[in-house]
C-alpha positions in Angstrom: 50.0 21.3 21.8 48.6 24.1 19.3 48.8 20.7 16.1 46.8 18.8 17.9 44.4 21.9 18.6 44.5 22.7 14.7 44.1 19.2 13.4 40.8 18.6 15.5 39.7 21.9 14.5 40.4 20.9 10.8 39.0 17.8 11.3 34.9 19.1 12.9 35.0 21.7 10.2 35.5 19.8 7.1 33.2 16.3 8.7 30.5 19.7 9.2 31.0 20.9 5.6 31.1 17.0 4.4 27.7 16.9 6.0 26.2 20.0 5.0 26.8 19.0 1.7 25.5 16.0 1.3 22.1 17.4 3.4 22.5 19.7 0.6 22.5 17.2 -2.0 19.4 15.0 -0.5 17.5 17.6 0.6 17.3 19.8 -3.0 18.4 18.2 -5.7 17.0 15.3 -7.8 18.7 13.1 -10.6 16.4 11.9 -13.3 17.8 9.3 -15.1 18.4 9.9 -19.5 15.1 7.2 -19.7 12.7 8.6 -17.4 10.6 11.9 -18.3 10.3 13.8 -15.5 7.8 16.3 -14.1 6.8 19.3 -11.4 4.8 19.7 -8.8 3.9 23.1 -7.5 2.3 22.7 -3.6 2.0 25.8 -3.4 0.0 26.7 -6.5 -0.5 22.5 -7.2 0.2 23.3 -10.9 2.3 20.4 -12.2 4.4 20.7 -15.3 6.1 18.9 -17.5 10.3 19.3 -17.1 11.5 20.1 -20.9 14.9 22.2 -21.9 14.4 25.7 -23.6 15.0 23.5 -26.9 12.1 21.6 -25.9 13.8 18.5 -24.8 13.4 17.0 -22.0 15.5 17.5 -18.6 17.8 15.0 -17.1 20.4 14.9 -15.0 20.2 16.6 -11.0 17.3 18.9 -10.9 16.8 21.3 -8.1 13.3 21.9 -5.8 12.6 23.4 -2.7 12.0 20.7 0.2 8.2 21.0 0.1 7.2 23.3 -1.9 8.4 21.3 -5.0 8.3 17.2 -5.9 9.8 15.6 -9.0 8.7 13.2 -10.2 9.7 10.6 -12.6 7.7 8.1 -15.5 9.6 5.2 -16.6 10.3 5.7 -21.0 12.0 2.2 -22.0 9.7 0.5 -23.7 8.7 -2.8 -22.2 7.0 -6.5 -22.9 3.4 -6.8 -21.5 1.8 -10.1 -21.7 -0.9 -12.6 -21.2 -0.3 -15.9 -19.7 -2.3 -18.8 -19.1 -1.2 -21.6 -17.0 2.7 -21.2 -17.7 2.0 -20.2 -21.5 2.4 -16.8 -23.2 -0.6 -16.0 -25.1 -1.1 -12.4 -26.4 2.2 -10.7 -26.3 2.8 -6.4 -27.1 6.1 -4.1 -26.9 4.4 -0.8 -25.2 6.0 2.4 -23.8 5.0 5.3 -22.4 4.4 8.0 -25.1 5.5 11.2 -22.6 3.0 13.7 -25.2 0.2 12.9 -22.9 1.7 12.8 -19.6 -1.3 15.2 -18.6 -4.3 13.2 -19.2 -2.4 9.7 -17.6 -1.6 11.9 -14.1 -5.0 13.0 -14.6 -6.8 9.6 -14.4 -3.8 8.4 -12.3 -2.7 10.9 -10.2 1.1 11.8 -9.6 3.7 10.0 -8.7 6.6 8.1 -9.7 5.7 5.4 -11.6 9.1 2.7 -12.6 9.1 -0.6 -14.4 6.6 -2.3 -12.6 3.7 0.4 -11.3 3.9 1.4 -15.1 3.2 -2.1 -16.8 0.0 -2.6 -14.9 -1.1 0.8 -16.2 0.1 0.6 -19.4 -1.0 -3.5 -20.0 -4.9 -2.8 -18.8 -4.7 0.0 -21.2 -3.1 -1.7 -24.3 -6.1 -4.9 -23.9 -8.5 -2.5 -24.3 -11.1 -3.9 -26.1 -13.2 -1.2 -27.4 -9.5 -0.2 -29.3 -9.8 3.2 -28.2 -6.0 5.2 -28.4 -4.7 6.8 -26.0 -1.8 9.6 -26.1 0.2 8.4 -23.5 0.5 5.0 -24.8 2.5 4.0 -28.1 2.4 0.2 -29.0 5.6 -0.2 -30.9 4.7 -4.0 -31.4 1.9 -6.9 -30.8 3.7 -10.9 -30.9 0.7 -12.5 -31.3 0.7 -16.0 -30.5 1.1 -17.5 -34.1 -1.7 -20.5 -34.7 -0.5 -23.9 -34.4 -1.4 -27.7 -35.9 -2.5 -29.7 -33.1 -3.5 -32.5 -35.9 -0.4 -34.4 -35.3 -0.2 -34.3 -31.5 -0.6 -37.9 -30.5 -2.7 -37.3 -27.3 -2.5 -41.2 -25.2 -5.9 -43.2 -23.8 -4.9 -45.1 -21.6 -3.7 -42.5 -18.6 -4.2 -44.6 -15.2 -0.6 -45.3 -13.6 0.5 -48.9 -12.2 1.3 -48.5 -8.0 
């Protein structure tokens, strides 16, 4: 009888520790991938600051943050292709990337939050095709892929397009 009681107590203790460890990881730790730029928002002071190591490199891996007091946000820094399409035809494409040097202006204009691939793509597309040709510190245009002029003189367009039943 003593062995079964000790096994139950051991099992309950192990499950409690496992639940506590999972809760601790979920509440206090955030993971930042190697392609993400992370920044910290302090809810008490309202301060937003980039997460960098002492040597100036971006912080990656697990990051500690107090729940309800601090929030870790990330921005995807991978290059992405943005295109202007018309009738399923690509007219113009650019390879753009978020530049962490301009994150303060980006946060000022667009607010804090997590900017994943889809949300960020729309924002960077609007700035990359800005007709004023202004440069933005948070945007790097790596390559511009324009549609080449094609010679359409050899294309034959049929004149009779009637359909017979």
